[in-house]
N, CA, C and O atoms as a printed pandas DataFrame, in Angstrom:
     atom_number atom_name residue_name chain_id  residue_number  x_coord  y_coord  z_coord
0              1         N          MET        A               1    0.803   -1.264   -0.050
1              2        CA          MET        A               1    0.246   -0.341   -0.161
2              3         C          MET        A               1    0.159    1.377    0.099
3              4         O          MET        A               1   -0.029    2.004    1.142
4              5         N          ALA        A               2    0.332    1.747   -1.012
5              6        CA          ALA        A               2    1.927    3.212   -1.265
6              7         C          ALA        A               2    0.713    4.339   -0.475
7              8         O          ALA        A               2   -0.473    4.535   -0.738
8              9         N          MET        A               3    1.695    4.979    0.661
9             10        CA          MET        A               3    1.211    5.967    0.764
10            11         C          MET        A               3    1.105    7.576   -0.584
11            12         O          MET        A               3    1.791    7.854   -1.568
12            13         N          ALA        A               4   -0.327    8.395    0.197
13            14        CA          ALA        A               4   -0.301    8.960   -0.789
14            15         C          ALA        A               4    0.521   10.173   -0.359
15            16         O          ALA        A               4    0.487   10.549    0.813
16            17         N          SER        A               5    1.433   10.939   -1.502
17            18        CA          SER        A               5    2.513   12.020   -1.093
18            19         C          SER        A               5    2.090   13.119   -1.279
19            20         O          SER        A               5    2.261   13.555   -2.417
20            21         N          VAL        A               6    1.141   14.310    0.059
21            22        CA          VAL        A               6    0.597   15.466   -0.092
22            23         C          VAL        A               6    1.156   16.212    0.399
23            24         O          VAL        A               6    1.448   16.254    1.594
24            25         N          THR        A               7    1.488   17.157   -0.661
25            26        CA          THR        A               7    2.784   18.625    0.395
26            27         C          THR        A               7    2.125   19.458    0.227
27            28         O          THR        A               7    1.749   19.946   -0.839
28            29         N          LYS        A               8    1.813   19.831    1.620
29            30        CA          LYS        A               8    1.181   20.661    2.473
30            31         C          LYS        A               8    1.791   22.098    2.145
31            32         O          LYS        A               8    2.996   22.173    2.388
32            33         N          THR        A               9    1.191   23.264    1.635
33            34        CA          THR        A               9    2.313   24.614    2.053
34            35         C          THR        A               9    2.111   25.427    3.097
35            36         O          THR        A               9    1.143   25.890    3.699
36            37         N          PRO        A              10    3.394   25.484    3.160
37            38        CA          PRO        A              10    3.092   25.919    4.816
38            39         C          PRO        A              10    2.776   27.059    5.589
39            40         O          PRO        A              10    3.198   28.090    5.066
40            41         N          PHE        A              11    2.158   27.232    6.693
41            42        CA          PHE        A              11    0.908   28.315    7.002
42            43         C          PHE        A              11    1.980   29.483    6.784
43            44         O          PHE        A              11    1.249   30.244    6.150
44            45         N          HIS        A              12    2.629   29.840    6.828
45            46        CA          HIS        A              12    2.671   31.213    6.639
46            47         C          HIS        A              12    2.949   32.033    4.924
47            48         O          HIS        A              12    2.835   33.116    4.350
48            49         N          LYS        A              13    3.339   30.738    4.721
49            50        CA          LYS        A              13    3.057   30.736    2.752
50            51         C          LYS        A              13    1.445   31.225    2.511
51            52         O          LYS        A              13    1.105   32.258    1.934
52            53         N          ARG        A              14    0.455   30.103    3.167
53            54        CA          ARG        A              14   -1.252   30.448    3.308
54            55         C          ARG        A              14   -1.416   31.438    3.473
55            56         O          ARG        A              14   -2.319   32.053    2.905
56            57         N          LEU        A              15   -0.095   32.299    4.843
57            58        CA          LEU        A              15   -1.251   32.876    4.979
58            59         C          LEU        A              15   -0.969   34.202    4.039
59            60         O          LEU        A              15   -1.975   34.756    3.596
60            61         N          PHE        A              16    0.469   34.819    3.659
61            62        CA          PHE        A              16    1.235   35.426    3.046
62            63         C          PHE        A              16   -0.053   35.172    1.908
63            64         O          PHE        A              16   -0.950   35.871    2.379
64            65         N          LEU        A              17   -0.544   34.585    0.768
65            66        CA          LEU        A              17   -1.754   34.575    0.279
66            67         C          LEU        A              17   -2.439   34.396    0.343
67            68         O          LEU        A              17   -2.852   34.253   -0.808
68            69         N          MET        A              18   -3.478   34.149    1.265
69            70        CA          MET        A              18   -4.538   35.034    1.468
70            71         C          MET        A              18   -4.543   36.471    1.693
71            72         O          MET        A              18   -5.348   36.980    0.913
72            73         N          LEU        A              19   -3.903   37.456    2.537
73            74        CA          LEU        A              19   -3.453   38.590    2.437
74            75         C          LEU        A              19   -3.203   39.443    1.109
75            76         O          LEU        A              19   -3.291   40.580    0.645
76            77         N          LEU        A              20   -2.849   38.188    0.823
77            78        CA          LEU        A              20   -2.601   38.968   -0.387
78            79         C          LEU        A              20   -3.346   39.219   -1.385
79            80         O          LEU        A              20   -3.104   40.164   -2.135
80            81         N          ALA        A              21   -4.661   38.181   -1.593
81            82        CA          ALA        A              21   -5.549   38.249   -1.723
82            83         C          ALA        A              21   -6.643   39.599   -1.279
83            84         O          ALA        A              21   -7.177   40.604   -1.747
84            85         N          PHE        A              22   -6.542   38.946   -0.274
85            86        CA          PHE        A              22   -7.430   40.628    0.602
86            87         C          PHE        A              22   -7.036   41.317    0.595
87            88         O          PHE        A              22   -7.681   42.086    1.307
88            89         N          SER        A              23   -5.817   42.010    0.040
89            90        CA          SER        A              23   -4.713   42.509    0.012
90            91         C          SER        A              23   -5.935   43.625   -2.034
91            92         O          SER        A              23   -6.749   44.487   -2.364
92            93         N          TRP        A              24   -5.190   42.758   -2.425
93            94        CA          TRP        A              24   -6.346   42.974   -3.965
94            95         C          TRP        A              24   -7.523   42.994   -3.666
95            96         O          TRP        A              24   -8.134   43.937   -4.168
96            97         N          THR        A              25   -8.306   42.090   -2.821
97            98        CA          THR        A              25   -9.490   42.648   -2.973
98            99         C          THR        A              25  -10.148   43.914   -2.966
99           100         O          THR        A              25  -11.280   44.115   -3.407
100          101         N          ILE        A              26   -9.208   44.966   -2.322
101          102        CA          ILE        A              26   -9.808   45.882   -1.517
102          103         C          ILE        A              26   -9.170   46.597   -2.211
103          104         O          ILE        A              26   -9.319   47.567   -1.468
104          105         N          VAL        A              27   -8.618   46.957   -2.942
105          106        CA          VAL        A              27   -8.099   47.703   -3.846
106          107         C          VAL        A              27   -8.773   47.920   -5.329
107          108         O          VAL        A              27   -8.908   48.946   -5.996
108          109         N          LEU        A              28   -9.140   46.570   -5.582
109          110        CA          LEU        A              28  -10.618   46.352   -6.829
110          111         C          LEU        A              28  -11.682   47.166   -6.639
111          112         O          LEU        A              28  -12.233   47.861   -7.493
112          113         N          CYS        A              29  -12.049   47.022   -5.091
113          114        CA          CYS        A              29  -13.124   47.277   -4.519
114          115         C          CYS        A              29  -13.404   48.863   -4.135
115          116         O          CYS        A              29  -14.512   49.396   -4.078
116          117         N          PHE        A              30  -12.001   49.540   -3.863
117          118        CA          PHE        A              30  -11.597   51.003   -3.965
118          119         C          PHE        A              30  -11.468   51.159   -5.408
119          120         O          PHE        A              30  -11.227   52.352   -5.592
120          121         N          ILE        A              31  -11.500   50.688   -6.264
121          122        CA          ILE        A              31  -10.996   50.999   -7.615
122          123         C          ILE        A              31  -12.616   50.898   -8.162
123          124         O          ILE        A              31  -12.890   51.851   -8.892
124          125         N          GLY        A              32  -13.186   50.414   -8.058
125          126        CA          GLY        A              32  -15.176   49.873   -8.034
126          127         C          GLY        A              32  -15.289   51.322   -7.869
127          128         O          GLY        A              32  -15.321   52.238   -8.690
128          129         N          PHE        A              33  -15.330   51.297   -6.869
129          130        CA          PHE        A              33  -15.952   52.565   -5.434
130          131         C          PHE        A              33  -15.858   53.546   -6.160
131          132         O          PHE        A              33  -16.816   54.153   -6.640
132          133         N          GLN        A              34  -14.031   53.951   -6.407
133          134        CA          GLN        A              34  -13.869   55.269   -7.141
134          135         C          GLN        A              34  -14.128   55.661   -8.387
135          136         O          GLN        A              34  -14.042   56.881   -8.529
136          137         N          TYR        A              35  -14.418   55.050   -9.352
137          138        CA          TYR        A              35  -14.823   54.447  -10.644
138          139         C          TYR        A              35  -16.211   55.368  -10.650
139          140         O          TYR        A              35  -16.303   56.542  -11.009
140          141         N          LEU        A              36  -17.361   54.414  -10.101
141          142        CA          LEU        A              36  -18.498   54.830  -10.069
142          143         C          LEU        A              36  -19.474   56.266   -9.646
143          144         O          LEU        A              36  -20.555   56.796   -9.903
144          145         N          ARG        A              37  -17.783   56.508   -8.511
145          146        CA          ARG        A              37  -17.935   57.847   -8.064
146          147         C          ARG        A              37  -17.944   58.674   -9.105
147          148         O          ARG        A              37  -19.038   59.233   -9.023
148          149         N          GLU        A              38  -17.515   58.991   -9.819
149          150        CA          GLU        A              38  -16.663   59.657  -10.833
150          151         C          GLU        A              38  -17.350   59.556  -12.022
151          152         O          GLU        A              38  -17.175   60.402  -12.899
152          153         N          LYS        A              39  -18.250   58.461  -12.198
153          154        CA          LYS        A              39  -19.345   58.153  -13.109
154          155         C          LYS        A              39  -20.409   59.709  -13.355
155          156         O          LYS        A              39  -20.762   60.648  -14.069
156          157         N          GLN        A              40  -20.521   58.706  -11.640
157          158        CA          GLN        A              40  -22.335   60.009  -10.487
158          159         C          GLN        A              40  -21.955   61.587  -11.180
159          160         O          GLN        A              40  -22.601   62.440  -11.789
160          161         N          TYR        A              41  -20.270   61.409  -10.626
161          162        CA          TYR        A              41  -20.024   63.442  -10.801
162          163         C          TYR        A              41  -20.143   63.734  -12.068
163          164         O          TYR        A              41  -21.050   64.460  -12.476
164          165         N          LYS        A              42  -18.855   62.974  -13.176
165          166        CA          LYS        A              42  -19.111   63.576  -14.684
166          167         C          LYS        A              42  -21.052   64.008  -14.971
167          168         O          LYS        A              42  -21.442   65.086  -15.419
168          169         N          SER        A              43  -22.053   62.718  -14.523
169          170        CA          SER        A              43  -22.941   62.740  -15.361
170          171         C          SER        A              43  -23.743   63.979  -14.222
171          172         O          SER        A              43  -23.708   65.059  -14.811
172          173         N          ASP        A              44  -24.270   64.101  -13.145
173          174        CA          ASP        A              44  -24.001   65.178  -12.794
174          175         C          ASP        A              44  -23.781   66.806  -13.160
175          176         O          ASP        A              44  -24.664   67.656  -13.277
176          177         N          PHE        A              45  -22.589   66.943  -13.277
177          178        CA          PHE        A              45  -21.889   68.258  -13.695
178          179         C          PHE        A              45  -22.418   67.835  -15.052
179          180         O          PHE        A              45  -23.614   67.604  -14.877
180          181         N          LEU        A              46  -22.091   67.619  -16.347
181          182        CA          LEU        A              46  -23.144   67.625  -17.295
182          183         C          LEU        A              46  -24.642   67.844  -17.396
183          184         O          LEU        A              46  -25.217   68.414  -18.323
184          185         N          ASN        A              47  -25.262   67.247  -16.182
185          186        CA          ASN        A              47  -26.821   67.271  -16.263
186          187         C          ASN        A              47  -26.395   69.196  -15.835
187          188         O          ASN        A              47  -26.673   69.866  -16.829
188          189         N          ALA        A              48  -25.948   69.911  -14.906
189          190        CA          ALA        A              48  -25.957   71.683  -14.748
190          191         C          ALA        A              48  -25.544   71.711  -15.355
191          192         O          ALA        A              48  -25.820   72.867  -15.677
192          193         N          GLN        A              49  -24.637   71.258  -16.369
193          194        CA          GLN        A              49  -24.133   72.684  -17.773
194          195         C          GLN        A              49  -25.605   72.319  -19.030
195          196         O          GLN        A              49  -25.820   73.133  -19.928
196          197         N          LEU        A              50  -26.300   71.294  -18.920
197          198        CA          LEU        A              50  -26.929   71.482  -20.511
198          199         C          LEU        A              50  -28.389   72.457  -19.935
199          200         O          LEU        A              50  -29.077   73.230  -20.601
200          201         N          GLN        A              51  -28.590   71.895  -17.773
201          202        CA          GLN        A              51  -29.843   72.961  -17.134
202          203         C          GLN        A              51  -29.242   74.268  -17.810
203          204         O          GLN        A              51  -29.906   74.574  -18.800
204          205         N          LEU        A              52  -28.113   75.181  -17.550
205          206        CA          LEU        A              52  -27.959   76.746  -17.406
206          207         C          LEU        A              52  -27.447   76.713  -18.998
207          208         O          LEU        A              52  -27.054   77.825  -19.350
208          209         N          TYR        A              53  -27.362   75.695  -20.037
209          210        CA          TYR        A              53  -27.348   75.514  -21.293
210          211         C          TYR        A              53  -29.130   76.241  -21.955
211          212         O          TYR        A              53  -29.340   77.150  -22.759
212          213         N          ASN        A              54  -30.275   75.199  -21.051
213          214        CA          ASN        A              54  -31.383   75.386  -21.682
214          215         C          ASN        A              54  -31.947   76.651  -21.193
215          216         O          ASN        A              54  -32.719   77.370  -21.827
216          217         N          ARG        A              55  -31.483   76.867  -19.978
217          218        CA          ARG        A              55  -31.693   78.357  -19.511
218          219         C          ARG        A              55  -31.893   79.169  -19.941
219          220         O          ARG        A              55  -32.943   79.798  -20.071
220          221         N          HIS        A              56  -30.151   79.453  -20.504
221          222        CA          HIS        A              56  -29.778   80.464  -21.575
222          223         C          HIS        A              56  -30.434   80.486  -22.620
223          224         O          HIS        A              56  -30.478   81.601  -23.140
224          225         N          LEU        A              57  -31.375   79.081  -23.538
225          226        CA          LEU        A              57  -31.998   79.307  -24.869
226          227         C          LEU        A              57  -33.111   79.888  -24.506
227          228         O          LEU        A              57  -33.534   80.622  -25.400
228          229         N          LEU        A              58  -34.120   79.855  -23.052
229          230        CA          LEU        A              58  -34.824   80.150  -22.792
230          231         C          LEU        A              58  -34.745   81.024  -22.683
231          232         O          LEU        A              58  -35.866   81.532  -22.698
232          233         N          GLU        A              59  -33.680   82.009  -22.496
233          234        CA          GLU        A              59  -33.645   83.541  -22.038
234          235         C          GLU        A              59  -33.698   83.893  -23.000
235          236         O          GLU        A              59  -34.482   84.786  -23.320
236          237         N          VAL        A              60  -32.540   83.080  -24.168
237          238        CA          VAL        A              60  -32.237   84.006  -25.479
238          239         C          VAL        A              60  -33.873   84.191  -26.911
239          240         O          VAL        A              60  -34.143   84.922  -27.864
240          241         N          VAL        A              61  -34.523   82.975  -26.162
241          242        CA          VAL        A              61  -36.167   83.200  -27.199
242          243         C          VAL        A              61  -37.218   83.713  -26.566
243          244         O          VAL        A              61  -38.225   83.881  -27.254
244          245         N          ASP        A              62  -37.261   84.021  -25.394
245          246        CA          ASP        A              62  -38.375   84.861  -25.067
246          247         C          ASP        A              62  -37.860   86.072  -25.694
247          248         O          ASP        A              62  -38.366   86.501  -26.730
248          249         N          GLU        A              63  -36.725   86.733  -25.027
249          250        CA          GLU        A              63  -36.360   87.836  -26.109
250          251         C          GLU        A              63  -36.618   88.679  -27.208
251          252         O          GLU        A              63  -35.740   89.432  -27.628
């Protein structure tokens, strides 16, 4: 009967890989959050600019 050769990674390597994965998860969440926030900011800014443009056009048309 042959014994199954199981190579278990040492604890410090597993800990390092878990911390690395956790760090990358945090970084990706932060980048995603910033991307969505920037997208919303640009949308709001464009909306404000268009509202000003519409208001100006209404003033010109009324004159």
